[in-house]
SELUMKOL-504249 format. One record per atom (N, C-alpha, C): x, y, z; residue in one letter. Coordinates in steps of 0.001 Angstrom, whole numbers, plus 500000, padded with zeros to 6 digits. Example, Ala and Ser with C-alpha at 12.3 -4.5 7.8 and 13.67 -1.06 7.14 Angstrom:
BEGIN
513190494310507800a/512300495500507800a/513200496700507800a/512850497750507080s/513670498940507140s/512900500030507870s/
end
This chain:
BEGIN
199509289570839536m/198649290195838762m/198144290294837589m/197434290047836512t/197365290016834851t/197837291424834473t/197904291239833442i/198340292499832362i/197401293389832518i/195864292772832359e/194840293771831658e/194172294157833068e/195066293540834833e/194578294020835711e/195307295412836163e/196613295313835865i/197675296118835952i/197225297627835159i/196662297323834117e/196420298222832645e/195158298986832770e/194222297835833304n/192638298695833258n/192535299250834964n/193058298631835558t/192491299035837202t/193617300403837854t/194413300077837362y/195458300795837609y/196125301933836642y/195756301757835424g/196229302913834317g/197594302369833968g/198585301859834220i/199740301252833882i/200219300474832489i/200595301332831325p/200339301205830142p/201547300074829812p/201392298776830314l/202967297994830406l/202908297512828732l/202020297391827869r/201779296770826222r/202521298148825372r/201881299070826045a/202438300441825023a/203648300801824971a/203969300860826311w/205695301029826692w/207030299981826678w/205855298695826330g/206724297609826332g/207172296825827753g/206572296015827820i/206797295336829437i/208076295149829908i/208809294781828799e/210385295088829243e/210830296266830393e/210210297086829850r/210597298725830758r/210046298164832246r/209526297532832713f/208901297240834182f/209428296038834160f/210144295299833556t/210102293453833884t/211740293672834065t/212341294346833114q/214041294259833087q/214773295290833252q/215696295125834299p/216272296495834958p/216593297518833928p/216189298517834585f/216909300122833982f/217852300332834039f/218201300165832776i/219698300853832684i/219954302081831809i/220783302957832272k/221096304162831255k/222286304444831885k/223325305326831054d/224378305866831275d/224630306692832638d/223560307170833058w/223434308143834340w/223164307160835434w/222693306169835337v/222193304705836080v/223836304300836281v/224111303846835305i/225601303492835757i/226249304357836933i/226407305641836453d/227091306467836808d/226849306806838317d/225568306780838448e/224940306905839953e/225975305627840880e/225721304361840270i/225482303320841144i/227307302896841066i/228152302886840187f/229311302641839966f/230196303732840284f/229497305127840039g/230194306087839381g/230956306296838239g/231157307724838036r/231206307985836361r/232461307402835850r/233580307435836791d/234945306680836258d/235081305775835830d/233876304671836177n/233818302782836245n/232888302777834973n/232417303813834177r/231273303286833622r/231613302592832424r/232872302509831625d/233317302071830504d/233561300904830586d/233973300592832193f/234201299574832178f/233120298394832118f/232124299199833441i/230981298341833542i/230063297771832320i/230223298667831374i/229211298669829720i/230011297639829244i/231604297732829152q/232426296579828371q/232160294929829234q/232352294478830512q/232422293699831211q/231271292820831122q/229995293893831414f/228751293315831844f/227574293449831187f/227352294263830109l/226675295004829600l/226355294569827906l/225121294567827277q/225081294486826240q/223949295357825964q/223864295274824065y/222294295946823571y/221782294841823226y/220614295252823478n/219170294499823202n/218677294877821585n/217409294321821228k/217400294655819975k/216631296127819933k/216390296783821185y/215908297963821173y/217033299081821170y/218446298383821348g/219181299774821328g/219514299894823186g/218639299317823850n/218794299573825066n/219966298890826133n/220796299372827258y/221520297900828024y/220762296848828475y/221300295897828204i/220829294500829659i/222417294405829766i/221901292893830992l/223090292790831228l/223633291666830719l/224778291109830418k/225414289930829645k/224190288654829864k/224445287625829043t/223832286344829694t/224748285767830673t/225822285833830914e/226740285181832107e/226636286029833465e/225638287177833441f/225654287907834469f/223666288477834766f/223095287498834128d/221553288177834153d/220518287626835428d/221508287021836520t/221137286558837119t/221678287073838436t/221096287309839665q/222500287277841019q/222905286048841470q/222144285255840713k/223043284031841595k/224654283832840639k/223830284580839417k/225488284209838253k/226476285292838766k/225783286178839391v/226537287571839991v/227607286780841123v/227283286178841741e/227310285758842897e/228529284513842751e/228260283613841790a/229281282799841641a/230564283588840877a/230437284590840382a/231695285077839655a/232539285560839958a/232545285882841558g/233649285931842622g/234073287364841958g/233175288321841716l/233738289728841562l/233782290708842499l/234997291913842711e/235147292953843619e/233945292719844115e/233901293123845634d/232410293063846514d/231619294976845402d/232745295826845602w/231607297114844937w/231057296668843413w/231570295592842606v/230950295001841109v/229930294454841804v/230189293542842505r/229256292526842785r/227545293470843395r/227738294514844505d/226830294551845096d/226307295858844036d/226905296430843074g/226381297128842201g/225686296777841133g/226082295526840585l/225569294764839710l/223697294356840570l/224133293954841986f/222838293326842475f/221883294336842280f/222261295663842387t/221437296694842477t/220981297249841202t/221465296943839916l/221105296841838905l/219914295708838317l/220059294398839037h/219128293549839052h/218105293797839836h/218370294515840734e/217012295302841366e/215787296073841544e/216625296753839981n/215871298140839468n/214744297191838850n/214047296754839038v/212572296742838117v/211501297017838884v/210174296788837980i/208966297381839010i/207975295901839230i/208343295180838023f/207467293879838355f/208248292717838070f/208116291802838699l/208993290384838168l/207719289355837751l/208407288987836527p/207235287868836343p/207519286699836959p/206219286017836702d/205915284828837700d/206715283723837122d/207449282639838146h/208185281642837485h/207231280361836950h/206157280424837363k/205058279161837047k/204226280026835664k/203333281310835708d/202937281512834579d/202954282700834302d/203543282632832655e/204163283861832566e/203417285242831758e/202061284962832026e/200999285974831860e/200585286645833562e/201382286463834465l/201067287233835696l/202602287570835773l/202215288740836734y/203151289355837203y/203026289997838859y/204585290171839324h/204560290685840978h/204810291645840967h/204231292890841855p/205329294206842011p/205859293968842958p/207577294644842657r/208649294241843658r/208271295025845087r/208360294321846204i/208106294939847216i/209377295877847227i/209974296319846961t/211061297766846831t/210720298427845466t/209757298387844982l/209545299108843836l/209347300653843669l/209044301580844948t/209147302800845122t/210358303349845635t/211681301964845703s/212507302937846314s/213627303071845195s/213421302194844163t/213867301792842741t/214577303318841847t/215728303237841462i/216010303980840403i/214900303917839271i/214451303145839173s/213523302702837635s/211839303661838045s/211308303540839084f/210581304226839281f/210486305446839541f/211502306498840265r/212433307421839778r/211841308017838499r/212055307329837686e/212357307785836216e/211082308053835780e/209941307377836188f/208481308106836014f/208039309450836060f/207104310002835624g/206876310899836197g/205716311041836984g/205606312178837611q/204544312253838804q/203202311362838745q/202573311520837625e/201387311212837657e/201864309370837608e/202566308832837007y/202917307411836752y/203266307116838269y/204120307633838995q/204612307121839960q/203312307174841239q/202263308146840908q/201098307565841785q/200683306580841407q/200022306345840581r/199401305291840020r/200320304018840081r/201430303948840064l/202177303144840503l/202380302853842277l/202282303992843046e/201982303737844450e/200928303091844985e/199603303784844148h/198341303086844120h/198245301601844334h/199252301118843243l/198972299753842741l/199771298872843754l/201029299503844533y/201813299422845212y/201072298578846874y/200446299930846992n/199390299872848208n/198479298945848625n/198090298815847565d/196581297951847465d/196942296690847270d/198014296061846692y/198525294838846908y/199168294576847697y/200333295322848068f/200490294774849696f/199646295095850876f/198622295875850861y/198325296320851769y/196493296250851969y/195957297155851271g/194717296953851099g/193736296083851066g/194035295111849882r/193204294635849476r/193129292752850391r/194420293166851231n/194357292179852008n/194560292496853680n/193858293238853849y/193116293893855702y/192380292996855714y/191242292555855438d/189854292140855841d/190624290261855824d/191150289840855009f/191605288563855513f/192602288302856684f/193906289470856628w/194647289471857474w/194115289563858711w/192953290224859032k/192550291019860133k/191564289728860763k/190870288652859826e/189682287149860156e/190860286028860332e/192205286223860221r/193123285161860091r/193892285377861453r/193979286508861899a/194517286949863164a/194054286617864247a/192451286993864119y/191819286595865238y/191361284987865404y/191966284363864049e/191522282866864462e/192932282278864823e/194006282684864345k/195250281985865034k/196263282574866208k/195886283823865985l/196855284320867662l/196257283742869131l/194538283758868959p/194373283197870325p/195165281816870714p/194920280945869625a/195388279579870316a/197113279427870343a/197684280608869681i/199218280762870223i/199076281697871298i/198617282667871743k/198921282678873207k/198199282405874194k/197504281298874123n/196679280548874928n/197523279584875617n/198819279119874809s/199532277835874723s/200857278036875722s/200785279475876410t/201932279755877050t/201309280498878168t/202115280721879446s/201919281564880267s/202501282877880134s/203544282747878992m/204976284115878656m/203783285281878001m/204186286186878088l/203431287395877252l/203854287291876006l/202943287647874937a/203642287749873638a/203792289308873383a/204608289138872313c/205229290590871678c/205201290340870323c/204503291375869596g/204364291280868416g/205415292015867846g/206296291893866662e/207060292689865947e/206578293558864888e/205887294506865003d/204671295467864180d/205624296540863461d/206641296036863046l/208014297016862493l/208097296630861072l/207853297704860207g/208008297952858768g/207238297751857903g/206895297083857099m/205423297085856261m/204468296613857034m/203459297466858164v/202309296889858819v/201011297570857997v/200205296250858590p/198836296965857689p/198344298105858705p/197399298675858690d/196694300060859139d/195798299138860726d/195476298066860208n/194797297538861354n/195129296248862056n/197004296265861754v/197740295494863242v/197675295926864690v/197812297293864896p/197854297781866161p/196283297232866944p/195046297679866255d/194376297205867231d/193758295957867021d/194046294939866181v/194243293482866656v/194960293455867933v/196027293724867647m/197177293632869030m/196483294132870332m/195862295411870465y/195075295679871623y/194216294744871952y/193272294424871056h/191890293631871741h/192568292056872296h/193733291957871171l/194315290465871848l/195402290318873225l/195404291801873416e/196571292226874429e/197875291474874319e/198294291625873103i/199401291287872415i/200485292612872646i/201517292719873384l/202367293426873219l/202676293928871887l/202812295323871619r/203614296113870662r/205166296555870871r/206054296400869909l/207300296410870007l/207698297847869580l/208134298992870010i/208566300195869547i/209965300422869306i/210342300997868366i/211460301903868239i/211471303201867859i/211740304268868705e/211216305637868805e/211818306005867189e/212707305697866183r/213146306086865746r/213017305431864174r/211913304555864331m/211247304083863155m/209175304139863447m/209163305722863638p/208039305818863455p/207278305828862431p/205562305293862470a/204803305049860990a/204798306171860660a/205161307562860975d/204651308761859935d/206176309587859429d/207154308782860335d/208760309587859978d/208578311067860912d/208179311080861771s/207905311983862475s/208623312185863996s/208557310807864565f/209544310435865421f/208168311133866897f/206797311948866366v/205901312076867332v/204828311009867664v/205048309926867424n/203685308922867500n/205160307717868033n/206007308112868760g/206928306663869305g/206752306948870981g/208015307338871784l/207831307200873101l/206734307851873609l/206498309084873118q/205260310048873503q/204261309202873938q/203995308447872871y/202310307741872836y/202563306516872786y/203945305848873418a/204054304362873833a/203054304032874475a/202011302963874492p/200866302304875555p/201527301435876316p/201028301323877376y/201489300211878368y/201906299082878001y/201103298553877025l/201179297205876303l/202062297042875325l/203095297917875566s/204313297564874459s/205682297263874953s/206371297052874682v/207828296801874985v/208500298087873981v/209405298926874433v/210217299885873823v/211796299650873988v/212633299691872601t/213951299536872253t/214536300312871766t/216035300537871605t/216539301814870835t/216783300905869728t/216893299883869730s/217992299120868144s/216902297916868386s/217111297168867141s/217074295659867106s/217793295078866578s/218051293721866492h/218625292880865440h/219285293128863976h/217878293844863587d/218054294156862193d/218607295164861825d/218215296103862536t/218497297939862742t/220452298118863252t/220739299169862764s/221778299385863146s/221950299803864541s/222667300084865578p/222688300152866866p/222849301771866844p/222486302250868172l/222087303899868360l/223425304665867833l/224711304471867990r/225744305085867590r/225854305195866031r/225780304320865479a/225930304056863755a/224355304862863231a/223405304608863492w/222325305153863150w/222595307110863232w/223067307091864496w/223540308649864603w/224244309261863269w/224834308271862569e/225893309042861515e/225149308635860200e/224051307792860051e/223668307823858792e/222726308759857853e/222279309573858798n/221463310533858096n/221608311748858915n/222118312908857998r/222423313682859171r/221270314814859198r/220512314796858528e/219527315414858469e/218280314625859451e/218268313977859767v/217506313180860788v/217746313118862130v/219356312994862176t/219927313532863170t/219813315197863653t/220126315881862981q/219663317548863093q/217999317405864083q/217405316628863106r/215626316939863657r/215602316120864992r/216169315206865216y/216081314391866162y/216775315323867261y/217789316153867063y/218683316379868360y/217663317359868622y/217284318417867823n/216580319796867903n/215288319607868746n/214850318714867934e/213324318710868376e/212597317615869243e/213327316739869706i/213119315317870238i/213574316020871543i/215080315964871554m/215882315881872365m/215860317411873155m/215461318428872437g/215592319491873127g/216427320414873251g/217925319701872564w/219001320227872645w/219511321419871516w/219639322185871755w/220163323672870976w/221515323416869836w/221617324160868694g/222966324037868084g/222837322707867031g/223637322879866275e/224177322060865748e/224674320393866198e/224147319373866160a/224292318100866207a/225523317840866544a/226282316888867092p/227933316629867002p/227621315642865834p/228412315185864909y/228688314084864119y/228479312793864925y/229272312278865641e/229313310971866834e/228404311368867975e/227799310729868128a/226588310203869649a/227828309966870615a/227865310974871602t/228746310997872438t/227484310411873758t/228692309808874568p/227930309099875924p/227167309687876041p/226660311324876241e/226076312022876799e/224743311728875959e/224813311945874644i/223839311931873786i/223000310403873990i/223646309272873935i/223428307994874137i/222176307644875513i/222910308265876462q/222226308517878051q/221173309184877939q/220854310245877392e/219535310909876959e/218759309936876201e/219236309371874799i/218158308810874356i/217420307613875145i/218350306669875777i/218224305598876888i/216916306057877955i/217280307216878686k/216351307791879809k/215588307977878980k/215108308611877904r/213809308470877227r/213165307378877111r/213748306339876606n/212948304638876780n/212482304504878275n/213287304839878858l/213439304693880277l/212342304906880815l/211525305783880698n/210756306951881262n/209335306882880450n/209251306010879614s/208219306090878590s/207125305341879265s/205536304922879034d/204951304179879945d/204797302844879121d/205623302578878479a/205374300693877998a/205765299862879364a/204846298763879225m/205239297906880228m/206743297509880433m/208008297615879244m/208828296889879339m/209941297521878593m/211182297868878923v/212351298500878259v/213499297619878155v/213664296882877092i/214574295628876637i/215867296588875861i/217152296580875810l/217892297399874767l/219060296425874944l/219271296479873785p/220538295667873066p/222125296181874037p/222746295143874449l/224001295684874998l/224993296685874439l/224747296501873293q/225548297480872513q/225338299043872721q/224070299181873043d/223450300552873221d/223967300977874651d/223493299956875801w/224015300096876898w/225361300477877109w/226481299773876773l/228217300074876314l/228461301072875656l/227584302068875125a/227862303409874179a/227615304349875461a/226879304285876318t/226811305261877383t/228092305505877959t/229335304730878045d/230143304788878606d/231488304992877628d/231870306195877493g/233025306417876592g/234087305572876770g/234529304902877931n/235904304240877713n/235587302708877414n/234536302264877664i/234083301004877190i/233445300855876140i/232685301539874938r/232171301409874101r/232927301588873142r/232717300409872112n/233450299881870768n/233778301106869835n/235331300901869787k/236107302262869010k/234892302388867221k/234609301153867049n/233920301034865797n/232161301022865676n/231756302263865688a/230404302142865863a/229308301348864848a/229563300994863613h/229536300551862560h/229816298757862318h/230517298252863612a/230751297072863310a/229944296503864727a/229188296719865271e/228395296400866124e/226811296045865851e/226584295944864147q/225301295866863686q/224865294267863736q/224131293928864453i/223953292193864191i/223657291540863133i/222562292314862524n/221790291785861038n/222402292868860306n/222384292430858725i/222138293803857578i/221063293000857091i/219743293226856974p/218874292297856512p/219116292476854610p/219728293656854248s/219723293373853049s/221025292685852493s/221779292626853520n/223339291384853112n/223201289982853117n/223119289436852851p/222730288028853316p/224413287434854060p/225450288025853529f/226258287766853929f/226963288209855693f/226011289356856212h/226011289665857661h/224596289515858299h/224600287883858594y/223784287991859484y/224631287239860700y/223810287572862027w/224423287061863204w/225953286898863141w/226722288210862679r/227935288497862896r/228284288985864129r/227839289739865010y/228499290629865990y/228609289492867227y/229651289996867498r/230545289407868293r/230884290716869943r/230798290361871158l/231201291662872016l/232694291762871789l/233085292854871924h/234378293134871994h/234879293146873279h/234350293258874290l/234949292662875614l/234271291356876081l/235522290816876813s/234750289628877141s/234004289648878379s/233186288972879010l/232047289183880137l/232997289118881649l/234036288324881658e/234999288354882916e/234985289772882786e/235453290881881845t/236330291860881868t/235050292854882167t/233784292735881537l/232707293841881837l/232138293248883788l/231971292773883969a/231419291720885458a/232564292976886200a/233534292984885809k/234878293316887037k/234790294532887385k/234062295305886450n/234003296865886012n/233105297227886905n/233036297489888282n/232506298410889458n/231800299746888826n/232846299909888394e/232055301754887734e/231591301925887222e/231382300983885848f/230083301173884890f/228958300108885619f/228824299182886326t/227842298499887057t/227096299596888100t/227767300249888630e/227379301369889575e/226661302266888934e/227173302834887376f/226646303957887108f/225047303553886524f/225310302361885541l/223724301743885251l/223192301433886600l/223323301279887384s/222098301058888710s/221883302411889282s/222431303049889579e/222302304556889490e/221415305452888542e/222051305111887384f/221122305745886364f/219826305192885612f/219697303907886389i/218298302930885845i/217084303700887306i/217898303674888662a/216724303882889739a/216484305286889555a/217568306239888625d/217127307813888595d/215897307919887041d/215282306951886954s/213988306647885953s/213000306144886561s/212306305967886083k/210681305289886105k/210911303948886116k/211623303180885855r/211954301813885929r/212551301442887201r/212705299772887332k/213230299216888265k/214142297873887382k/214926297400888297t/215793296269887580t/214963294945887940t/215369293939887243w/215035292884887198w/216258291537887901w/
end
């Protein structure tokens, strides 16, 4: 995007406020405190920051890129905190054309964004949604109807699309007309209300409890107490205060909801199946995540804590699963 487009179309005053405010990490004392802790502020300032000509904090030259930070061999908490500072920007200058700028894909979740008043937050959100979604809708739809039938017709297998995360509004309609199965995870609804999850899962879909890029159910249960409490009361229909840990009974209830959906298939991670049994589940719920997308050092790290031979010999668990599934709308294959 050009400066003129950003300013004239969306009302973002880049030049009046200084382009650096939008393209350089936003660093204030309170930002340092939030990321590193108040007790570490002086250490972070002395070791990693300096002042620019305007009297604002900037990263020292030897730490002014994430690659330099990674190469410095710092303690994890320092390295990760500096990574967060680097990500605390609104626009990224184009590496080929210095007159062009790219909105950061996570700009609305940065501390820098929070510092703007409500009016300019709304303007930035408008720009963000238009840039990543609105102005590309027709282009994506046209290309989808051009390319996806060729892929789908090249095999006798069913096609399933991972329509999670940043998904344009027209994707479900395209997938429906091309008879491509959708992927639905109840805890990742489009409107953050759980309402449009399993209850309205169409037949042309695959439902699951977790994916390779999400935390397994037990870890998710501990991530956000407010969300967990809402799910416990509003979705599960269980009264009172939600337990801090997902008991086997809670996991069984969540899985049963998936099994009883109208989706064509239910395909669940092994970690969530094992979590239904208090004797064989991993003691550490947070050791079972396959990928942490934001952490390049945690990809495909998961290893089963039981041997397959031990699991296969566990007749009690096998019988439980058979009865559990038989008591739902599903059948095993």
